[in-house]
N, C-alpha and C positions, 0 to 999 in steps of 0.2 A: 478406602484406600484406592479401590478400583475407579470410583467415580472422580476423585481428584486427579488420578493418573490419566483418565480419558480426557478430562477437561483441560489439563496441562498440555497434553499432546495435541489437542485441537487448537489451543492457543499458540503453540509453537508453529503449527501450520499457517495460522493467521499472520503471525510475525513474519514468517518467510514470504507469504504473499505480498505484505506491505513492502518489504524490503526489496524484493526482486521485481515483482510486477509493478510495484509502486514506482520504482525508478524508470520502467519502460513507459508508463503513463507520463511521467514527468518529461521524458526525452521528447515525447510527442508535443508536450507544451513548449518546449524550446524550438521545435521544428515550427510550430505556429509563429513563434516570435523572431524567427532567424532573419526574416526580411524577404526581399525579392529573390527571383531565381538566380540572379548573378551574385548578389551580396551574401545571400545565405547558402550558396553552394557548398562551402567548406564545412559549415556546421552540419548541414543535412547529410553530407557524405559521412562524417564521423558518427552521427546519430544512426543512420541506416546500417553501418557496418557494426556498430555496438550492439544494437538490439536485434539485428537480422537473424543470427543463428539461434536465438533462445527466447524470442518473444512468446512463442506458442507454448513452450515447455514450462514457462512460469505460471500458466493458468492451471498446471497440475495441483498447485497448492490451494487454489480456489475450490477445485472439484474436491480435494481432500477435505478441506473444512466443511463443505456442504454435506458430504457423505457422512462425516463423523457426527455433525449436528442431527441429521436425519436418523442415524441409527442409534446414537448414544443418548441424544436429548430430543427425542422426537416431540414432546409437547412444546419445547422452545421452537423447534422447527416449524410446527404448525402455526403457532401464534405469529412469528415473524413473517412467514411466507404469506399468510392470509391477510395480515394487517398492512404490511410494507410492500405489497406486491406492485404497487406503482413505481416507486423508485428502484426497486429490484429489476423490474421489467426494462426501465430505461437504462439501467447500468448493463443488463445483458445485451440490449440492442447496440449500446455504445461499444461493448467488447467485440461484437460481431462486425459492426460497421468499421471499427478500427482496424481489426484484423484483415478484412476484405480490402479496404483502401490501401493498407500498407502493401499488400501483395500485388494489387492492380497498379499502383504507382511504379513499383519496380519493373513491370512488365509493359508499361506504356512508353510509347516512343515519342508521341506528340506532346508539346509543351503544355497545351490547354488541359489535356488529359492528366499530366502530372499534377498540374496545379489544382485540378478538381479533386482528384483522389488524396492529394497531400493535405488539402484543406479539410477533407472529410476525416482523415487520419488524426490530424492535429486537434480538430474540434472534438472529436470522440475521446481523445486522450485527456482533454480538459474536463469534459462534462462526466465521464464515467467515475472518476475518483470522488467528484463532488456528490454524485447520488450515493456511493457507497459510504462516504462519511456522513451523509444525511441519515442513512440507515443506521449507523452506528449512534448517531445523535438521538434518534428516536427510541432506541432500546435503552440507552443510558439515561434519558430524562424520565423513564417510567411511563411512556406513552403507548407501550404495547403490552395490553393485558393478556393473561393467559386465555386460552380458548380459541376457537376458530373465528376469525374476522371479528373479534370483540372491540378492537380499536378503530378509531377514526381513520379512514384511509387517506385523508388528506393532512389533518393536523398532526397526525402521527409522525410525519416527516417535514411539514411545513411549519416549523417553530424555531424559536431562537437557538436552541442547543443543536438542532440538526443543522441549521444554517452555519453555526460555528464549526461543527464537525465537517462539513462539506468544504469550507474555505480552508481549513487546517489540512485537510486531505490533499487538496490541490497544492497549496504551498509546500507541503512536506514532500509530495511526489516530485515537484519541480526542483526542490533543494537537493534531494537524494540524487536525481539525474544529473544535476550540474556537477555535484561533488564526483559522482563516479565518472563522468565524461572528462574531468580534468585529467585523470591518469591515462585514460585512452588517447586523448589528444597529445599528451606528453610523450606517450610511446610512439606516436607517429612523428616525434621530433617537431611538432608543432607548438612551440612555446607560447606564441601569441594567442593561438586559439585556447590553449590550456589557461592562461591568464584571464582570458574572456569568460570562460566557463567558471572560473574561480570566483570572479567578481559577481556573477550571476548566483553562484552558490552563496556567497556572503550576504548579498542583498536578500535572497529568499530565506536564509537562515535568520537574519535579523527580523525580517517580516513575520516569520513563523513565531518567533518568541514574543514579538509585540502583540501578535493576535492571541496567542495563548494566554498571555498576561492580561489582556484586556478581556479575554473570555472567562476568566475567573469571576467577574461581575455578573456575566450572563449565567454561568453555572449557579452561582449563589442564589440568583433570583428564579431561575427556571428549572434547575436540577439539584435541589438542595441536599439530597441523599448522596449524589455523586460528589458534589463539592465537599461535603463532610468527609467522605472516604478519601478523597485526594488530599485533603489537608491534615489527615490523622493516620490512618493505616497505610495508605500508599505514599505518604510524604517522601520517605527515603528514596522511592523509586523516581518521584517527580524531581527531587534534587539531583538524582543521578542523571536524568535525562537533561536537565538544564545545564550541569556542569559539562557533560558530553558534548553538548551543542556548542558551548562557548569554546571549549577545547577544540573542537572540530573548526570553527571559524579561525582560530589562531593557527592551526595547522594550515589551513587554506592560505592565509595570508603569508606564511613563511614557505609556501610551496612544498609542503610535505603531503602530497595528494594521497598517497597510499594509506597513510596514517589517518588522514581525514575521512577517508572512506569508513574505517572502522569506527571512528568517533561518531560520525553521522548515523551509521547503522545502529550504534549502541543507544543514542539519543532517541531514535524512532522506537526501537524495540522496548526500551525502558518506559516510554510514555503509554505504549500499548499495554504493557503488563501492569502499569499503574491503574489503568482503568480497570482491568480485571480485578486486581487486589482491592481497589476502592469499592467495587460493586459486590464482591463475593460476601456471602454465599448466595445472594440473589442473582438469579438469571434474568428474571423480569422483575424490575423493582415494584414491590409491594404485592405481588401476585404469585410468584413461582421461585422457589429456591432450587439450588443445584440437586438436592436430594430428591425433591419432588419431580424434577425434570428428568432425572437420570433412568436409563432403561434398567432392566433385571441384570443382576451380576453375571448371568450366563452370557447375555448378549454382550456386555461390556468385555468380558473375557475373550469372546470370539473376536470382536473387533480389534482388540489390542494384539492378540495373537496373530490375526491376518495382516495387521499393520506391520509387525515386526518381520514377518516373512517377506512381505512386499519391499520393506525398507532395505532389505539385503540387496535387492536388485536395483531399487530406484536411487538410493543415495549414492552409491558408486558411479551410477550412469550420469546423474546430474553433475557429480564432482568432475568426471571426465569431460562432459560437455561445456561446463564453464571453464575448467583449467585448459582445454584445448584452445579456446579463443581468448585466453589471457597471456599465452605465451608470447614473448618479444619476438620470437623467430617464426610467427605465423607467416606463411608464403606471401599472402597479399597484404599489403599495408592497409590498415584500418579495419581488419577483420577482427576486432576485438570486442569482448563483452563488456557491458557497463557494470558487470558484477566485480 
């Protein structure tokens, strides 16, 4: 019971990171594709105001997942970190470069500086989710064996399943950001920009579905155990994700932007949980189960109790932070969150 509770709590943190920080990464992708300084000014203004207040806070979820992994499932932590250190290091550098560039662009006064830091921010927003998706693909395809540095440091993430995971991560982040930004633009009474983000959301949503559908052939050949789990035990969650995604596209077309946010979030959350359900009870396919990876009951209990105490402060604080920048009467137009 303790083991499954700790695993579920960690997966909730991973889901929150995907939904919140994923949207921030996706906003950077749209910043990259916004166009020149003049043509893309409106889009970049909405993007900056949307992610500005909370982009740092969203990485709390990543820190939470890493700490839970280290404390509660240390053999898994050791295997993943020692085998997949190349994409993990690149993802960490991307997060750092993205944050620094975002801050420096806001403080820059010269156009060439804004362009330089803007390009760094946007490119980092594109490559970081790709590397994180590649890490997920390496774990899901069984290329990370138990033990320290037992896996190949290159083929563990340079493989078909990892490439599929990276592409899907980028498309999903872009889709989430576009969906979230629709309501932000509408709140600023910019209906034209809202429709533009809605079109981008529909395109990326369709592209994500097409890649996921085509990816079943990749999983069948490259990750058969994951494919079997997704088409059997986790099939209801896969269906839920597909239905939610299609519903979200319909809501975007009919301009029900707030409802579309919920549908898009549910679609992403369902596919993440379908991965967990498909792989359970294996933590590392073929070499490590949940029971083998879990820490002693005393450690799990201490972690869960500490987490409950911290949540009393963290959850209301995050709720207040997100809610403050969602209010329609925010003093400065555009200072809303993409949440």
